[in-house]
C-alpha positions as CSV (number, residue, x, y, z in Angstrom):
1,M,-2.6,27.3,27.4
2,L,-1.3,23.9,26.5
3,V,-1.2,22.9,22.9
4,Q,-0.8,19.2,22.0
5,I,0.9,18.2,18.8
6,E,0.2,14.7,17.5
7,Q,3.3,12.6,17.4
8,R,2.0,10.0,14.9
9,L,0.7,12.0,12.0
10,Q,2.7,9.8,9.5
11,D,1.3,6.5,10.7
12,P,-0.8,4.7,8.2
13,P,-4.6,4.4,8.8
14,R,-5.5,1.2,10.7
15,F,-8.5,-1.1,10.7
16,L,-8.8,-3.5,13.7
17,M,-5.1,-2.9,14.6
18,V,-3.9,-3.8,11.1
19,P,-2.8,-1.3,8.4
20,A,-5.8,-0.5,6.2
21,D,-4.1,-1.7,3.0
22,E,-3.4,-5.1,4.5
23,A,-6.9,-5.3,5.9
24,F,-8.3,-4.6,2.4
25,I,-6.0,-7.1,0.7
26,F,-7.2,-9.9,3.1
27,G,-10.8,-8.7,3.6
28,L,-11.9,-8.5,0.0
29,P,-11.3,-12.1,-0.9
30,F,-12.6,-13.2,2.5
31,L,-15.9,-11.3,2.0
32,L,-16.3,-12.5,-1.5
33,G,-15.8,-16.0,-0.2
34,M,-18.6,-15.4,2.3
35,V,-20.9,-14.1,-0.3
36,G,-20.1,-17.0,-2.7
37,K,-20.5,-19.5,0.1
38,V,-16.8,-20.7,-0.3
39,L,-15.6,-19.3,3.0
40,I,-12.5,-21.6,3.3
41,S,-11.3,-20.7,-0.2
42,G,-11.9,-17.0,0.3
43,F,-9.9,-17.2,3.6
44,I,-7.0,-19.1,1.9
45,V,-6.9,-16.7,-1.1
46,G,-7.0,-13.7,1.3
47,L,-4.3,-15.1,3.5
48,V,-2.0,-15.9,0.5
49,L,-2.6,-12.4,-1.0
50,W,-1.9,-10.8,2.4
51,M,1.4,-12.7,2.8
52,I,2.5,-11.7,-0.8
53,W,1.5,-8.1,-0.1
54,R,3.5,-7.9,3.1
55,R,6.5,-9.4,1.4
56,L,6.3,-6.9,-1.4
57,K,5.7,-4.0,0.9
58,G,8.6,-4.9,3.2
59,D,9.7,-2.7,6.1
60,G,9.4,0.6,4.2
61,G,5.6,0.3,3.9
62,L,3.4,1.8,1.3
63,V,5.4,5.0,1.0
64,M,8.5,3.1,-0.1
65,M,6.5,1.1,-2.7
66,I,5.2,4.3,-4.2
67,G,8.7,5.7,-4.3
68,A,10.0,2.5,-6.0
69,F,7.2,2.7,-8.6
70,Y,8.2,6.3,-9.3
71,W,11.8,5.4,-9.9
72,Y,11.4,2.1,-11.8
73,I,8.2,2.6,-13.9
74,P,8.6,4.7,-17.1
75,S,7.6,8.3,-16.8
76,T,5.1,7.9,-19.6
77,V,2.7,6.1,-17.2
78,N,-0.2,8.4,-16.5
79,M,0.1,8.0,-12.7
80,F,3.4,9.9,-12.7
81,A,2.9,12.2,-15.7
82,G,2.8,15.4,-13.6
83,L,6.1,14.6,-11.7
84,P,9.6,15.4,-13.0
85,D,11.3,12.6,-15.0
86,S,13.1,10.2,-12.7
87,S,15.8,9.4,-15.3
88,V,17.4,12.8,-14.9
89,S,20.1,12.6,-12.2
90,V,21.2,16.3,-12.2
91,W,18.9,19.3,-12.7
92,E,20.5,22.6,-13.8
93,G,18.7,25.7,-12.8
């Protein structure tokens, strides 16, 4: 019996060969531009937001951004309230 193990489980979800987060960042303003009959403005806003998002995300991707938020945003933020405090450098057990 041959069992195949997926080699790309950590890859981000994709939509039309683009990572899903980038597709959402570009697609939402574009779709709003279509609905509001300002297609060119929606396209330009979506393109600018997409370029800013790619620059912020960098090579590390979304996982690295979440890690940076954990380390640099105060621990009182509700999003990280359940995690250990990031300001402690050595934990004694």
